[in-house]
C-alpha positions in Angstrom: 105.2 116.5 85.7 102.3 114.4 87.4 101.9 115.2 91.1 100.1 112.7 93.2 98.1 114.0 96.0 96.9 111.6 99.0 93.3 112.3 100.1 91.3 111.3 103.4 88.8 109.6 101.0 91.3 107.6 99.3 92.9 106.2 102.5 89.3 105.2 103.8 88.7 103.5 100.5 91.9 101.7 100.8 91.3 100.8 104.3 88.2 98.8 103.3 89.7 96.7 100.4 90.9 93.3 100.7 94.5 92.3 100.0 93.4 91.1 96.7 91.8 94.3 95.8 94.9 96.2 96.9 97.0 94.0 94.7 94.6 94.4 91.9 94.8 98.2 92.0 98.5 98.1 92.3 98.7 96.0 89.3 96.8 98.7 87.2 99.4 101.2 88.3 102.3 98.9 87.4 100.9 98.2 83.9 100.3 101.8 83.2 103.9 102.8 84.4 105.3 100.0 82.5 103.4 101.0 79.2 104.6 104.7 79.5 108.4 103.4 80.3 108.2 101.2 77.2 107.2 104.1 75.0 110.2 106.0 76.4 107.8 108.6 78.0 108.7 107.9 81.7 111.6 110.0 82.8 111.6 109.3 86.4 109.6 109.8 89.7 109.7 109.3 93.5 107.5 109.0 96.4 108.0 112.1 98.6 109.7 111.7 102.0 107.1 111.8 104.9 109.7 113.6 107.0 110.2 117.3 106.9 108.8 120.9 107.7 105.5 122.4 107.1 104.6 126.1 106.4 101.3 126.9 107.8 98.7 129.6 107.9 98.9 133.1 106.3 101.7 133.9 108.8 103.8 130.8 107.1 104.8 129.6 110.5 107.2 126.8 110.2 106.7 123.9 112.2 108.4 120.2 112.4 106.0 118.0 110.2 104.4 116.6 108.6 101.5 117.8 110.6 99.1 118.2 107.9 95.9 116.5 107.0 96.0 113.8 104.4 93.8 115.7 101.9 96.7 118.2 101.7 99.6 115.9 101.3 101.6 115.4 98.1 102.4 111.7 98.2 104.8 111.8 95.0 105.4 112.7 91.4 106.4 111.3 88.1 108.2 113.2 85.3 107.0 112.1 81.8 107.6 113.2 78.1 104.1 114.2 76.8 102.6 116.7 74.3 99.5 116.6 76.5 97.4 114.9 79.1 95.9 112.2 76.7 99.6 111.3 75.5 100.2 108.9 78.6 97.0 106.9 78.6 
């Protein structure tokens, strides 16, 4: 399972990119995902829904969410078949 985390730094970099640069970045992801899918290694994946609840602090206080910082947010996941991290490059 690969888990993708959003970060404030990534959001700042993306905000400064032109539409063409964003499309080029998306094309890289699409090419990589298509490659592992063609090899039969991609099982599935989903972006995570932004609604929900958040457990916060050592007291584990439950609040309506997501009221967390971008650097702490998981944006989605992929399930892949791989023997190690280098198997899906």
